[in-house]
All heavy atoms as atom14 arrays in JSON, in Angstrom:
{
  "sequence": "MTVAQLLEQLAKMPEDAVVLMENGAGLSLISGLDFFESQGPGAPAEVVLLPNMNE",
  "atom14_mask": [
    [1, 1, 1, 1, 1, 1, 1, 1, 0, 0, 0, 0, 0, 0],
    [1, 1, 1, 1, 1, 1, 1, 0, 0, 0, 0, 0, 0, 0],
    [1, 1, 1, 1, 1, 1, 1, 0, 0, 0, 0, 0, 0, 0],
    [1, 1, 1, 1, 1, 0, 0, 0, 0, 0, 0, 0, 0, 0],
    [1, 1, 1, 1, 1, 1, 1, 1, 1, 0, 0, 0, 0, 0],
    [1, 1, 1, 1, 1, 1, 1, 1, 0, 0, 0, 0, 0, 0],
    [1, 1, 1, 1, 1, 1, 1, 1, 0, 0, 0, 0, 0, 0],
    [1, 1, 1, 1, 1, 1, 1, 1, 1, 0, 0, 0, 0, 0],
    [1, 1, 1, 1, 1, 1, 1, 1, 1, 0, 0, 0, 0, 0],
    [1, 1, 1, 1, 1, 1, 1, 1, 0, 0, 0, 0, 0, 0],
    [1, 1, 1, 1, 1, 0, 0, 0, 0, 0, 0, 0, 0, 0],
    [1, 1, 1, 1, 1, 1, 1, 1, 1, 0, 0, 0, 0, 0],
    [1, 1, 1, 1, 1, 1, 1, 1, 0, 0, 0, 0, 0, 0],
    [1, 1, 1, 1, 1, 1, 1, 0, 0, 0, 0, 0, 0, 0],
    [1, 1, 1, 1, 1, 1, 1, 1, 1, 0, 0, 0, 0, 0],
    [1, 1, 1, 1, 1, 1, 1, 1, 0, 0, 0, 0, 0, 0],
    [1, 1, 1, 1, 1, 0, 0, 0, 0, 0, 0, 0, 0, 0],
    [1, 1, 1, 1, 1, 1, 1, 0, 0, 0, 0, 0, 0, 0],
    [1, 1, 1, 1, 1, 1, 1, 0, 0, 0, 0, 0, 0, 0],
    [1, 1, 1, 1, 1, 1, 1, 1, 0, 0, 0, 0, 0, 0],
    [1, 1, 1, 1, 1, 1, 1, 1, 0, 0, 0, 0, 0, 0],
    [1, 1, 1, 1, 1, 1, 1, 1, 1, 0, 0, 0, 0, 0],
    [1, 1, 1, 1, 1, 1, 1, 1, 0, 0, 0, 0, 0, 0],
    [1, 1, 1, 1, 0, 0, 0, 0, 0, 0, 0, 0, 0, 0],
    [1, 1, 1, 1, 1, 0, 0, 0, 0, 0, 0, 0, 0, 0],
    [1, 1, 1, 1, 0, 0, 0, 0, 0, 0, 0, 0, 0, 0],
    [1, 1, 1, 1, 1, 1, 1, 1, 0, 0, 0, 0, 0, 0],
    [1, 1, 1, 1, 1, 1, 0, 0, 0, 0, 0, 0, 0, 0],
    [1, 1, 1, 1, 1, 1, 1, 1, 0, 0, 0, 0, 0, 0],
    [1, 1, 1, 1, 1, 1, 1, 1, 0, 0, 0, 0, 0, 0],
    [1, 1, 1, 1, 1, 1, 0, 0, 0, 0, 0, 0, 0, 0],
    [1, 1, 1, 1, 0, 0, 0, 0, 0, 0, 0, 0, 0, 0],
    [1, 1, 1, 1, 1, 1, 1, 1, 0, 0, 0, 0, 0, 0],
    [1, 1, 1, 1, 1, 1, 1, 1, 0, 0, 0, 0, 0, 0],
    [1, 1, 1, 1, 1, 1, 1, 1, 1, 1, 1, 0, 0, 0],
    [1, 1, 1, 1, 1, 1, 1, 1, 1, 1, 1, 0, 0, 0],
    [1, 1, 1, 1, 1, 1, 1, 1, 1, 0, 0, 0, 0, 0],
    [1, 1, 1, 1, 1, 1, 0, 0, 0, 0, 0, 0, 0, 0],
    [1, 1, 1, 1, 1, 1, 1, 1, 1, 0, 0, 0, 0, 0],
    [1, 1, 1, 1, 0, 0, 0, 0, 0, 0, 0, 0, 0, 0],
    [1, 1, 1, 1, 1, 1, 1, 0, 0, 0, 0, 0, 0, 0],
    [1, 1, 1, 1, 0, 0, 0, 0, 0, 0, 0, 0, 0, 0],
    [1, 1, 1, 1, 1, 0, 0, 0, 0, 0, 0, 0, 0, 0],
    [1, 1, 1, 1, 1, 1, 1, 0, 0, 0, 0, 0, 0, 0],
    [1, 1, 1, 1, 1, 0, 0, 0, 0, 0, 0, 0, 0, 0],
    [1, 1, 1, 1, 1, 1, 1, 1, 1, 0, 0, 0, 0, 0],
    [1, 1, 1, 1, 1, 1, 1, 0, 0, 0, 0, 0, 0, 0],
    [1, 1, 1, 1, 1, 1, 1, 0, 0, 0, 0, 0, 0, 0],
    [1, 1, 1, 1, 1, 1, 1, 1, 0, 0, 0, 0, 0, 0],
    [1, 1, 1, 1, 1, 1, 1, 1, 0, 0, 0, 0, 0, 0],
    [1, 1, 1, 1, 1, 1, 1, 0, 0, 0, 0, 0, 0, 0],
    [1, 1, 1, 1, 1, 1, 1, 1, 0, 0, 0, 0, 0, 0],
    [1, 1, 1, 1, 1, 1, 1, 1, 0, 0, 0, 0, 0, 0],
    [1, 1, 1, 1, 1, 1, 1, 1, 0, 0, 0, 0, 0, 0],
    [1, 1, 1, 1, 1, 1, 1, 1, 1, 0, 0, 0, 0, 0]
  ],
  "atom14_positions": [
    [[0.85, -1.17, -0.02], [0.0, 0.01, -0.02], [0.89, 1.23, 0.01], [1.89, 1.29, 0.77], [-0.87, -0.05, 1.26], [-1.76, 1.2, 1.42], [-2.88, 1.08, 2.83], [-4.21, 0.2, 2.11], [0.0, 0.0, 0.0], [0.0, 0.0, 0.0], [0.0, 0.0, 0.0], [0.0, 0.0, 0.0], [0.0, 0.0, 0.0], [0.0, 0.0, 0.0]],
    [[0.56, 2.19, -0.79], [1.34, 3.46, -0.87], [0.73, 4.45, 0.17], [-0.36, 4.27, 0.68], [1.32, 4.09, -2.25], [-0.05, 4.48, -2.53], [1.79, 3.12, -3.3], [0.0, 0.0, 0.0], [0.0, 0.0, 0.0], [0.0, 0.0, 0.0], [0.0, 0.0, 0.0], [0.0, 0.0, 0.0], [0.0, 0.0, 0.0], [0.0, 0.0, 0.0]],
    [[1.48, 5.52, 0.41], [0.97, 6.6, 1.28], [-0.3, 7.16, 0.7], [-1.26, 7.37, 1.46], [2.04, 7.65, 1.48], [1.5, 8.88, 2.19], [3.27, 7.13, 2.25], [0.0, 0.0, 0.0], [0.0, 0.0, 0.0], [0.0, 0.0, 0.0], [0.0, 0.0, 0.0], [0.0, 0.0, 0.0], [0.0, 0.0, 0.0], [0.0, 0.0, 0.0]],
    [[-0.41, 7.36, -0.58], [-1.6, 7.94, -1.2], [-2.78, 6.99, -0.98], [-3.9, 7.45, -0.64], [-1.34, 8.15, -2.7], [0.0, 0.0, 0.0], [0.0, 0.0, 0.0], [0.0, 0.0, 0.0], [0.0, 0.0, 0.0], [0.0, 0.0, 0.0], [0.0, 0.0, 0.0], [0.0, 0.0, 0.0], [0.0, 0.0, 0.0], [0.0, 0.0, 0.0]],
    [[-2.56, 5.7, -1.1], [-3.66, 4.72, -0.9], [-4.09, 4.69, 0.59], [-5.27, 4.64, 0.91], [-3.2, 3.33, -1.31], [-3.01, 3.16, -2.83], [-2.34, 1.89, -3.19], [-1.44, 1.42, -2.48], [-2.74, 1.3, -4.32], [0.0, 0.0, 0.0], [0.0, 0.0, 0.0], [0.0, 0.0, 0.0], [0.0, 0.0, 0.0], [0.0, 0.0, 0.0]],
    [[-3.12, 4.78, 1.48], [-3.43, 4.81, 2.89], [-4.22, 6.05, 3.25], [-5.25, 6.0, 3.96], [-2.13, 4.78, 3.74], [-2.28, 4.89, 5.26], [-3.11, 3.74, 5.8], [-0.92, 4.89, 5.91], [0.0, 0.0, 0.0], [0.0, 0.0, 0.0], [0.0, 0.0, 0.0], [0.0, 0.0, 0.0], [0.0, 0.0, 0.0], [0.0, 0.0, 0.0]],
    [[-3.79, 7.21, 2.75], [-4.52, 8.47, 3.02], [-5.96, 8.43, 2.47], [-6.9, 8.89, 3.12], [-3.75, 9.63, 2.45], [-2.44, 9.98, 3.18], [-1.72, 11.11, 2.42], [-2.71, 10.42, 4.59], [0.0, 0.0, 0.0], [0.0, 0.0, 0.0], [0.0, 0.0, 0.0], [0.0, 0.0, 0.0], [0.0, 0.0, 0.0], [0.0, 0.0, 0.0]],
    [[-6.12, 7.85, 1.29], [-7.42, 7.71, 0.67], [-8.36, 6.89, 1.55], [-9.49, 7.23, 1.78], [-7.29, 7.08, -0.69], [-8.61, 6.92, -1.44], [-8.44, 6.25, -2.81], [-7.37, 6.48, -3.45], [-9.32, 5.51, -3.21], [0.0, 0.0, 0.0], [0.0, 0.0, 0.0], [0.0, 0.0, 0.0], [0.0, 0.0, 0.0], [0.0, 0.0, 0.0]],
    [[-7.81, 5.75, 2.06], [-8.65, 4.89, 2.95], [-8.93, 5.54, 4.29], [-10.03, 5.52, 4.8], [-7.95, 3.53, 3.19], [-7.84, 2.71, 1.96], [-9.22, 2.34, 1.41], [-10.04, 1.86, 2.14], [-9.41, 2.55, 0.14], [0.0, 0.0, 0.0], [0.0, 0.0, 0.0], [0.0, 0.0, 0.0], [0.0, 0.0, 0.0], [0.0, 0.0, 0.0]],
    [[-7.92, 6.22, 4.9], [-8.13, 6.88, 6.16], [-9.1, 8.07, 6.04], [-9.83, 8.35, 6.98], [-6.77, 7.38, 6.71], [-5.85, 6.3, 7.2], [-4.53, 6.93, 7.63], [-6.45, 5.52, 8.39], [0.0, 0.0, 0.0], [0.0, 0.0, 0.0], [0.0, 0.0, 0.0], [0.0, 0.0, 0.0], [0.0, 0.0, 0.0], [0.0, 0.0, 0.0]],
    [[-9.12, 8.77, 4.9], [-10.02, 9.89, 4.67], [-11.48, 9.46, 4.73], [-12.35, 10.27, 5.02], [-9.71, 10.56, 3.34], [0.0, 0.0, 0.0], [0.0, 0.0, 0.0], [0.0, 0.0, 0.0], [0.0, 0.0, 0.0], [0.0, 0.0, 0.0], [0.0, 0.0, 0.0], [0.0, 0.0, 0.0], [0.0, 0.0, 0.0], [0.0, 0.0, 0.0]],
    [[-11.77, 8.16, 4.5], [-13.14, 7.65, 4.53], [-13.59, 7.34, 5.98], [-14.77, 7.1, 6.2], [-13.21, 6.39, 3.7], [-12.93, 6.59, 2.22], [-12.95, 5.23, 1.51], [-12.55, 5.41, 0.07], [-12.47, 4.12, -0.63], [0.0, 0.0, 0.0], [0.0, 0.0, 0.0], [0.0, 0.0, 0.0], [0.0, 0.0, 0.0], [0.0, 0.0, 0.0]],
    [[-12.68, 7.37, 6.91], [-12.98, 6.99, 8.29], [-13.34, 8.23, 9.11], [-12.99, 9.35, 8.81], [-11.74, 6.35, 8.93], [-11.22, 5.17, 8.21], [-12.36, 3.8, 8.22], [-11.72, 2.77, 6.93], [0.0, 0.0, 0.0], [0.0, 0.0, 0.0], [0.0, 0.0, 0.0], [0.0, 0.0, 0.0], [0.0, 0.0, 0.0], [0.0, 0.0, 0.0]],
    [[-14.06, 7.99, 10.26], [-14.36, 9.09, 11.16], [-13.06, 9.71, 11.67], [-12.11, 8.95, 12.0], [-15.14, 8.44, 12.31], [-15.66, 7.16, 11.75], [-14.67, 6.72, 10.69], [0.0, 0.0, 0.0], [0.0, 0.0, 0.0], [0.0, 0.0, 0.0], [0.0, 0.0, 0.0], [0.0, 0.0, 0.0], [0.0, 0.0, 0.0], [0.0, 0.0, 0.0]],
    [[-13.05, 11.04, 11.82], [-11.84, 11.7, 12.25], [-11.38, 11.38, 13.65], [-10.2, 11.47, 13.97], [-12.0, 13.23, 12.13], [-12.07, 13.72, 10.7], [-12.16, 15.24, 10.6], [-11.95, 15.91, 11.63], [-12.38, 15.72, 9.5], [0.0, 0.0, 0.0], [0.0, 0.0, 0.0], [0.0, 0.0, 0.0], [0.0, 0.0, 0.0], [0.0, 0.0, 0.0]],
    [[-12.32, 10.92, 14.48], [-11.92, 10.62, 15.9], [-11.66, 9.12, 16.08], [-11.41, 8.68, 17.23], [-13.0, 11.09, 16.85], [-14.35, 10.46, 16.6], [-14.56, 9.88, 15.52], [-15.24, 10.6, 17.5], [0.0, 0.0, 0.0], [0.0, 0.0, 0.0], [0.0, 0.0, 0.0], [0.0, 0.0, 0.0], [0.0, 0.0, 0.0], [0.0, 0.0, 0.0]],
    [[-11.64, 8.33, 15.03], [-11.32, 6.9, 15.15], [-9.87, 6.7, 15.55], [-9.02, 7.47, 15.11], [-11.63, 6.19, 13.8], [0.0, 0.0, 0.0], [0.0, 0.0, 0.0], [0.0, 0.0, 0.0], [0.0, 0.0, 0.0], [0.0, 0.0, 0.0], [0.0, 0.0, 0.0], [0.0, 0.0, 0.0], [0.0, 0.0, 0.0], [0.0, 0.0, 0.0]],
    [[-9.61, 5.72, 16.36], [-8.25, 5.43, 16.81], [-7.64, 4.48, 15.82], [-8.25, 3.52, 15.36], [-8.29, 4.74, 18.24], [-6.91, 4.35, 18.69], [-8.93, 5.72, 19.21], [0.0, 0.0, 0.0], [0.0, 0.0, 0.0], [0.0, 0.0, 0.0], [0.0, 0.0, 0.0], [0.0, 0.0, 0.0], [0.0, 0.0, 0.0], [0.0, 0.0, 0.0]],
    [[-6.35, 4.69, 15.49], [-5.63, 3.86, 14.54], [-4.84, 2.79, 15.32], [-4.06, 3.12, 16.21], [-4.68, 4.64, 13.64], [-3.89, 3.74, 12.7], [-5.42, 5.73, 12.84], [0.0, 0.0, 0.0], [0.0, 0.0, 0.0], [0.0, 0.0, 0.0], [0.0, 0.0, 0.0], [0.0, 0.0, 0.0], [0.0, 0.0, 0.0], [0.0, 0.0, 0.0]],
    [[-5.11, 1.52, 15.01], [-4.43, 0.43, 15.66], [-3.72, -0.41, 14.63], [-4.02, -0.33, 13.41], [-5.46, -0.48, 16.37], [-6.37, 0.17, 17.41], [-7.41, -0.77, 17.83], [-5.55, 0.65, 18.6], [0.0, 0.0, 0.0], [0.0, 0.0, 0.0], [0.0, 0.0, 0.0], [0.0, 0.0, 0.0], [0.0, 0.0, 0.0], [0.0, 0.0, 0.0]],
    [[-2.72, -1.17, 15.06], [-2.05, -2.11, 14.17], [-1.91, -3.44, 14.79], [-1.81, -3.57, 16.03], [-0.69, -1.57, 13.73], [0.37, -1.51, 14.81], [1.96, -0.81, 14.28], [2.56, -2.07, 13.23], [0.0, 0.0, 0.0], [0.0, 0.0, 0.0], [0.0, 0.0, 0.0], [0.0, 0.0, 0.0], [0.0, 0.0, 0.0], [0.0, 0.0, 0.0]],
    [[-1.99, -4.52, 13.99], [-1.76, -5.88, 14.44], [-0.33, -6.03, 14.86], [0.63, -5.63, 14.16], [-2.08, -6.83, 13.3], [-1.86, -8.28, 13.64], [-2.99, -8.89, 14.49], [-4.12, -8.48, 14.28], [-2.67, -9.71, 15.32], [0.0, 0.0, 0.0], [0.0, 0.0, 0.0], [0.0, 0.0, 0.0], [0.0, 0.0, 0.0], [0.0, 0.0, 0.0]],
    [[-0.1, -6.59, 16.06], [1.3, -6.76, 16.54], [1.68, -8.23, 16.75], [2.68, -8.53, 17.34], [1.53, -5.95, 17.79], [0.79, -6.53, 18.99], [0.19, -7.58, 18.94], [0.86, -5.8, 20.13], [0.0, 0.0, 0.0], [0.0, 0.0, 0.0], [0.0, 0.0, 0.0], [0.0, 0.0, 0.0], [0.0, 0.0, 0.0], [0.0, 0.0, 0.0]],
    [[0.82, -9.16, 16.3], [1.12, -10.56, 16.47], [0.46, -11.15, 17.73], [0.14, -12.31, 17.79], [0.0, 0.0, 0.0], [0.0, 0.0, 0.0], [0.0, 0.0, 0.0], [0.0, 0.0, 0.0], [0.0, 0.0, 0.0], [0.0, 0.0, 0.0], [0.0, 0.0, 0.0], [0.0, 0.0, 0.0], [0.0, 0.0, 0.0], [0.0, 0.0, 0.0]],
    [[0.29, -10.3, 18.74], [-0.29, -10.77, 20.01], [-1.55, -9.99, 20.32], [-2.07, -10.04, 21.42], [0.72, -10.65, 21.15], [0.0, 0.0, 0.0], [0.0, 0.0, 0.0], [0.0, 0.0, 0.0], [0.0, 0.0, 0.0], [0.0, 0.0, 0.0], [0.0, 0.0, 0.0], [0.0, 0.0, 0.0], [0.0, 0.0, 0.0], [0.0, 0.0, 0.0]],
    [[-2.03, -9.25, 19.36], [-3.24, -8.42, 19.6], [-3.12, -7.12, 18.76], [-2.51, -7.09, 17.67], [0.0, 0.0, 0.0], [0.0, 0.0, 0.0], [0.0, 0.0, 0.0], [0.0, 0.0, 0.0], [0.0, 0.0, 0.0], [0.0, 0.0, 0.0], [0.0, 0.0, 0.0], [0.0, 0.0, 0.0], [0.0, 0.0, 0.0], [0.0, 0.0, 0.0]],
    [[-3.67, -6.06, 19.3], [-3.63, -4.77, 18.63], [-2.88, -3.74, 19.47], [-2.89, -3.82, 20.71], [-5.07, -4.27, 18.39], [-5.94, -5.16, 17.51], [-7.36, -4.61, 17.51], [-5.4, -5.25, 16.1], [0.0, 0.0, 0.0], [0.0, 0.0, 0.0], [0.0, 0.0, 0.0], [0.0, 0.0, 0.0], [0.0, 0.0, 0.0], [0.0, 0.0, 0.0]],
    [[-2.19, -2.83, 18.79], [-1.41, -1.77, 19.46], [-1.77, -0.43, 18.82], [-2.06, -0.37, 17.63], [0.07, -1.96, 19.29], [0.54, -3.1, 19.94], [0.0, 0.0, 0.0], [0.0, 0.0, 0.0], [0.0, 0.0, 0.0], [0.0, 0.0, 0.0], [0.0, 0.0, 0.0], [0.0, 0.0, 0.0], [0.0, 0.0, 0.0], [0.0, 0.0, 0.0]],
    [[-1.76, 0.62, 19.66], [-1.93, 1.96, 19.15], [-0.68, 2.33, 18.34], [0.41, 1.82, 18.6], [-2.02, 2.99, 20.3], [-3.31, 2.89, 21.14], [-3.12, 3.73, 22.38], [-4.46, 3.39, 20.31], [0.0, 0.0, 0.0], [0.0, 0.0, 0.0], [0.0, 0.0, 0.0], [0.0, 0.0, 0.0], [0.0, 0.0, 0.0], [0.0, 0.0, 0.0]],
    [[-0.85, 3.17, 17.36], [0.26, 3.75, 16.57], [0.86, 4.91, 17.38], [0.13, 5.83, 17.75], [-0.16, 4.19, 15.2], [-0.84, 3.12, 14.41], [0.98, 4.88, 14.43], [0.06, 1.99, 14.01], [0.0, 0.0, 0.0], [0.0, 0.0, 0.0], [0.0, 0.0, 0.0], [0.0, 0.0, 0.0], [0.0, 0.0, 0.0], [0.0, 0.0, 0.0]],
    [[2.15, 4.9, 17.64], [2.75, 5.98, 18.42], [3.6, 6.91, 17.58], [3.98, 7.98, 18.0], [3.6, 5.45, 19.58], [4.7, 4.78, 19.07], [0.0, 0.0, 0.0], [0.0, 0.0, 0.0], [0.0, 0.0, 0.0], [0.0, 0.0, 0.0], [0.0, 0.0, 0.0], [0.0, 0.0, 0.0], [0.0, 0.0, 0.0], [0.0, 0.0, 0.0]],
    [[3.91, 6.51, 16.35], [4.75, 7.35, 15.47], [5.06, 6.65, 14.22], [4.48, 5.59, 13.92], [0.0, 0.0, 0.0], [0.0, 0.0, 0.0], [0.0, 0.0, 0.0], [0.0, 0.0, 0.0], [0.0, 0.0, 0.0], [0.0, 0.0, 0.0], [0.0, 0.0, 0.0], [0.0, 0.0, 0.0], [0.0, 0.0, 0.0], [0.0, 0.0, 0.0]],
    [[5.99, 7.19, 13.44], [6.41, 6.58, 12.19], [7.84, 6.93, 11.88], [8.35, 7.92, 12.37], [5.46, 6.94, 11.05], [5.28, 8.44, 10.74], [6.32, 8.98, 9.77], [3.91, 8.65, 10.16], [0.0, 0.0, 0.0], [0.0, 0.0, 0.0], [0.0, 0.0, 0.0], [0.0, 0.0, 0.0], [0.0, 0.0, 0.0], [0.0, 0.0, 0.0]],
    [[8.44, 6.1, 11.07], [9.8, 6.38, 10.55], [9.71, 6.44, 9.06], [8.94, 5.74, 8.42], [10.77, 5.25, 10.93], [11.33, 5.37, 12.35], [11.38, 6.47, 12.86], [11.72, 4.34, 12.88], [0.0, 0.0, 0.0], [0.0, 0.0, 0.0], [0.0, 0.0, 0.0], [0.0, 0.0, 0.0], [0.0, 0.0, 0.0], [0.0, 0.0, 0.0]],
    [[10.53, 7.32, 8.45], [10.62, 7.45, 7.01], [12.01, 7.05, 6.56], [13.01, 7.52, 7.14], [10.33, 8.89, 6.57], [10.51, 9.09, 5.07], [9.61, 8.56, 4.18], [11.59, 9.77, 4.63], [9.82, 8.73, 2.81], [11.82, 9.96, 3.25], [10.91, 9.42, 2.35], [0.0, 0.0, 0.0], [0.0, 0.0, 0.0], [0.0, 0.0, 0.0]],
    [[12.08, 6.2, 5.6], [13.38, 5.8, 5.02], [13.43, 6.1, 3.57], [12.5, 5.71, 2.8], [13.59, 4.27, 5.24], [13.6, 3.86, 6.67], [12.45, 3.37, 7.29], [14.76, 3.95, 7.4], [12.46, 3.02, 8.64], [14.79, 3.58, 8.76], [13.63, 3.12, 9.35], [0.0, 0.0, 0.0], [0.0, 0.0, 0.0], [0.0, 0.0, 0.0]],
    [[14.44, 6.82, 3.13], [14.62, 7.12, 1.69], [14.85, 5.79, 1.0], [15.07, 4.77, 1.61], [15.86, 8.02, 1.52], [15.75, 9.38, 2.16], [15.09, 10.4, 1.25], [14.93, 10.16, 0.04], [14.76, 11.49, 1.76], [0.0, 0.0, 0.0], [0.0, 0.0, 0.0], [0.0, 0.0, 0.0], [0.0, 0.0, 0.0], [0.0, 0.0, 0.0]],
    [[14.8, 5.83, -0.26], [15.05, 4.64, -1.07], [16.33, 3.93, -0.65], [17.34, 4.61, -0.39], [15.16, 5.05, -2.58], [15.53, 3.96, -3.36], [0.0, 0.0, 0.0], [0.0, 0.0, 0.0], [0.0, 0.0, 0.0], [0.0, 0.0, 0.0], [0.0, 0.0, 0.0], [0.0, 0.0, 0.0], [0.0, 0.0, 0.0], [0.0, 0.0, 0.0]],
    [[16.29, 2.64, -0.51], [17.42, 1.86, -0.02], [18.34, 1.38, -1.13], [19.22, 0.55, -0.91], [16.94, 0.71, 0.8], [16.14, 1.1, 2.01], [16.95, 1.86, 3.06], [18.04, 1.44, 3.45], [16.52, 3.0, 3.45], [0.0, 0.0, 0.0], [0.0, 0.0, 0.0], [0.0, 0.0, 0.0], [0.0, 0.0, 0.0], [0.0, 0.0, 0.0]],
    [[18.11, 1.86, -2.35], [18.96, 1.47, -3.5], [18.19, 1.73, -4.79], [17.05, 2.07, -4.81], [0.0, 0.0, 0.0], [0.0, 0.0, 0.0], [0.0, 0.0, 0.0], [0.0, 0.0, 0.0], [0.0, 0.0, 0.0], [0.0, 0.0, 0.0], [0.0, 0.0, 0.0], [0.0, 0.0, 0.0], [0.0, 0.0, 0.0], [0.0, 0.0, 0.0]],
    [[18.87, 1.48, -5.89], [18.29, 1.72, -7.22], [17.0, 0.91, -7.38], [16.96, -0.31, -7.13], [19.34, 1.25, -8.15], [20.64, 1.31, -7.45], [20.29, 1.02, -5.99], [0.0, 0.0, 0.0], [0.0, 0.0, 0.0], [0.0, 0.0, 0.0], [0.0, 0.0, 0.0], [0.0, 0.0, 0.0], [0.0, 0.0, 0.0], [0.0, 0.0, 0.0]],
    [[15.92, 1.57, -7.75], [14.65, 0.91, -8.0], [13.85, 0.6, -6.75], [12.69, 0.19, -6.86], [0.0, 0.0, 0.0], [0.0, 0.0, 0.0], [0.0, 0.0, 0.0], [0.0, 0.0, 0.0], [0.0, 0.0, 0.0], [0.0, 0.0, 0.0], [0.0, 0.0, 0.0], [0.0, 0.0, 0.0], [0.0, 0.0, 0.0], [0.0, 0.0, 0.0]],
    [[14.41, 0.83, -5.55], [13.67, 0.55, -4.33], [12.89, 1.79, -3.94], [13.39, 2.93, -4.05], [14.62, 0.19, -3.2], [0.0, 0.0, 0.0], [0.0, 0.0, 0.0], [0.0, 0.0, 0.0], [0.0, 0.0, 0.0], [0.0, 0.0, 0.0], [0.0, 0.0, 0.0], [0.0, 0.0, 0.0], [0.0, 0.0, 0.0], [0.0, 0.0, 0.0]],
    [[11.63, 1.63, -3.48], [10.83, 2.81, -3.1], [11.24, 3.31, -1.71], [11.85, 2.57, -0.93], [9.42, 2.25, -3.07], [9.63, 0.79, -2.74], [10.91, 0.37, -3.41], [0.0, 0.0, 0.0], [0.0, 0.0, 0.0], [0.0, 0.0, 0.0], [0.0, 0.0, 0.0], [0.0, 0.0, 0.0], [0.0, 0.0, 0.0], [0.0, 0.0, 0.0]],
    [[10.88, 4.51, -1.44], [10.98, 5.05, -0.07], [9.97, 4.28, 0.77], [9.03, 3.71, 0.22], [10.67, 6.56, -0.04], [0.0, 0.0, 0.0], [0.0, 0.0, 0.0], [0.0, 0.0, 0.0], [0.0, 0.0, 0.0], [0.0, 0.0, 0.0], [0.0, 0.0, 0.0], [0.0, 0.0, 0.0], [0.0, 0.0, 0.0], [0.0, 0.0, 0.0]],
    [[10.2, 4.22, 2.09], [9.33, 3.45, 2.95], [8.88, 4.24, 4.17], [9.69, 5.04, 4.71], [10.04, 2.16, 3.47], [10.42, 1.23, 2.34], [11.2, 0.03, 2.86], [11.77, 0.09, 3.96], [11.23, -0.97, 2.16], [0.0, 0.0, 0.0], [0.0, 0.0, 0.0], [0.0, 0.0, 0.0], [0.0, 0.0, 0.0], [0.0, 0.0, 0.0]],
    [[7.66, 4.08, 4.6], [7.15, 4.59, 5.82], [6.79, 3.43, 6.74], [6.06, 2.55, 6.32], [5.88, 5.48, 5.59], [5.31, 5.96, 6.93], [6.21, 6.67, 4.71], [0.0, 0.0, 0.0], [0.0, 0.0, 0.0], [0.0, 0.0, 0.0], [0.0, 0.0, 0.0], [0.0, 0.0, 0.0], [0.0, 0.0, 0.0], [0.0, 0.0, 0.0]],
    [[7.36, 3.44, 7.94], [7.12, 2.3, 8.87], [6.34, 2.85, 10.1], [6.77, 3.81, 10.72], [8.46, 1.71, 9.34], [8.23, 0.62, 10.4], [9.26, 1.2, 8.19], [0.0, 0.0, 0.0], [0.0, 0.0, 0.0], [0.0, 0.0, 0.0], [0.0, 0.0, 0.0], [0.0, 0.0, 0.0], [0.0, 0.0, 0.0], [0.0, 0.0, 0.0]],
    [[5.15, 2.29, 10.31], [4.33, 2.69, 11.45], [4.9, 2.0, 12.67], [5.23, 0.83, 12.71], [2.89, 2.26, 11.26], [2.22, 2.84, 10.02], [0.79, 2.26, 9.91], [2.18, 4.32, 10.05], [0.0, 0.0, 0.0], [0.0, 0.0, 0.0], [0.0, 0.0, 0.0], [0.0, 0.0, 0.0], [0.0, 0.0, 0.0], [0.0, 0.0, 0.0]],
    [[5.02, 2.79, 13.76], [5.63, 2.3, 15.03], [4.56, 2.07, 16.07], [3.76, 2.96, 16.37], [6.66, 3.27, 15.54], [7.77, 3.61, 14.58], [8.65, 4.74, 15.13], [8.61, 2.37, 14.28], [0.0, 0.0, 0.0], [0.0, 0.0, 0.0], [0.0, 0.0, 0.0], [0.0, 0.0, 0.0], [0.0, 0.0, 0.0], [0.0, 0.0, 0.0]],
    [[4.48, 0.87, 16.65], [3.47, 0.61, 17.68], [3.84, 1.27, 19.03], [5.02, 1.5, 19.27], [3.46, -0.88, 17.83], [4.86, -1.29, 17.42], [5.3, -0.31, 16.38], [0.0, 0.0, 0.0], [0.0, 0.0, 0.0], [0.0, 0.0, 0.0], [0.0, 0.0, 0.0], [0.0, 0.0, 0.0], [0.0, 0.0, 0.0], [0.0, 0.0, 0.0]],
    [[2.84, 1.51, 19.83], [3.07, 2.05, 21.17], [3.61, 0.88, 22.03], [2.92, -0.1, 22.25], [1.76, 2.58, 21.74], [1.91, 3.17, 23.14], [2.82, 2.86, 23.84], [0.98, 4.02, 23.47], [0.0, 0.0, 0.0], [0.0, 0.0, 0.0], [0.0, 0.0, 0.0], [0.0, 0.0, 0.0], [0.0, 0.0, 0.0], [0.0, 0.0, 0.0]],
    [[4.79, 1.01, 22.51], [5.45, -0.07, 23.29], [5.14, 0.05, 24.8], [5.66, -0.71, 25.59], [6.95, -0.04, 23.09], [7.35, -0.18, 21.61], [6.67, -1.66, 20.83], [7.81, -2.88, 21.45], [0.0, 0.0, 0.0], [0.0, 0.0, 0.0], [0.0, 0.0, 0.0], [0.0, 0.0, 0.0], [0.0, 0.0, 0.0], [0.0, 0.0, 0.0]],
    [[4.3, 1.02, 25.22], [4.0, 1.24, 26.62], [2.7, 0.53, 27.01], [2.22, 0.76, 28.12], [3.87, 2.74, 26.93], [5.21, 3.41, 26.76], [6.24, 2.89, 27.06], [5.19, 4.66, 26.23], [0.0, 0.0, 0.0], [0.0, 0.0, 0.0], [0.0, 0.0, 0.0], [0.0, 0.0, 0.0], [0.0, 0.0, 0.0], [0.0, 0.0, 0.0]],
    [[2.13, -0.28, 26.15], [0.83, -0.93, 26.46], [1.1, -2.21, 27.16], [2.03, -2.95, 26.95], [0.07, -1.18, 25.13], [-0.36, 0.09, 24.51], [-1.16, -0.18, 23.26], [-1.18, -1.29, 22.74], [-1.81, 0.74, 22.77], [0.0, 0.0, 0.0], [0.0, 0.0, 0.0], [0.0, 0.0, 0.0], [0.0, 0.0, 0.0], [0.0, 0.0, 0.0]]
  ]
}
């Protein structure tokens, strides 16, 4: 999924909805994100969602 596709899907949701992510043992709140430039020729830039580790 690209950032544009993610934004398109999120725009359809209620503004006060909480964003969660699957963590393998349940669901976690999103606490932030990391951005990585392209890692080499032909590789796309990446956005990594970071789970809340205080839960």
